C-alpha positions in Angstrom: -13.0 5.8 -14.5 -9.3 6.4 -15.1 -6.3 5.9 -13.0 -3.9 9.0 -12.5 -0.4 8.6 -11.0 0.7 12.2 -11.5 0.6 14.2 -8.3 1.3 11.2 -6.0 4.8 11.1 -4.6 7.0 9.4 -2.0 5.3 6.0 -1.8 6.8 3.8 0.9 6.2 0.4 2.0 7.0 -0.7 5.6 6.6 -4.5 6.4 4.5 -5.1 9.4 5.4 -8.0 12.0 2.8 -10.7 12.3 3.7 -10.9 16.1 6.6 -10.8 18.4 8.3 -13.9 19.8 9.3 -14.1 23.6 12.9 -13.5 22.7 11.9 -10.3 20.7 12.3 -11.6 17.2 9.4 -10.9 15.0 7.1 -13.3 13.2 7.2 -12.6 9.5 4.0 -14.5 8.3 1.5 -13.4 7.0 3.5 -10.7 5.4 1.6 -7.5 5.7 3.0 -4.0 4.8 2.0 -0.3 5.6 2.0 1.6 2.4 2.0 5.4 2.6 2.2 8.1 0.1 1.9 11.8 -0.5 -0.5 13.5 -2.9 -1.3 16.8 -4.3 -4.6 15.8 -5.5 -7.9 16.8 -3.8 -11.4 15.0 -3.8 -9.6 11.8 -5.1 -9.9 8.5 -3.8 -6.7 6.0 -4.2 -6.3 2.5 -5.3 -3.2 0.4 -4.4 -1.8 -2.4 -6.7 0.8 -4.9 -5.5 2.7 -6.5 -8.5 -0.1 -5.4 -11.0 -3.1 -6.9 -8.7 -5.5 -4.6 -6.9 -4.7 -4.8 -3.2 -7.3 -2.3 -2.0 -9.0 1.3 -2.1 -9.2 4.2 0.4 -12.4 5.1 2.3 -12.1 8.7 1.8 -10.2 11.5 0.0 -8.0 12.3 2.9 -6.6 8.8 3.6 -2.8 8.5 2.6 -1.9 5.1 3.9 -3.1 1.5 3.6 -2.2 -2.1 5.0 -1.8 -4.6 2.2 -1.0 -8.1 1.9 2.5 -8.7 0.4 3.7 -11.6 -1.4 5.4 -14.4 0.6 8.1 -15.0 -1.9 11.4 -13.1 -1.2 12.8 -14.1 -4.6 11.7 -11.0 -6.5 11.2 -7.4 -5.8 7.4 -6.3 -4.9 6.3 -3.5 -7.1 3.7 -1.3 -5.2 1.8 1.2 -7.1 -0.7 3.9 -5.9 -3.3 5.6 -8.3 -5.9 8.4 -7.8 -9.5 7.7 -9.0 -12.5 9.8 -9.1 -14.5 9.8 -5.8 -17.7 8.6 -7.8 
């Protein structure tokens, strides 16, 4: 099984709030992020990695988004990568 990144574009991550306080502020922990991407590949599944660690895999070949756990440290940037894999 090989990982392929060609054909995958516009990878974006949006932090999701853990909840909303009464004053309208958001609860930031636990930090989760919605990762979305575009792909020109067909009949492939996708794996998402956060800072080089496996974060999850898609359930079907049409899925183009996933919610993943993000690191809680704000000291460094978070690297999110999406790879296509064979459906096998």
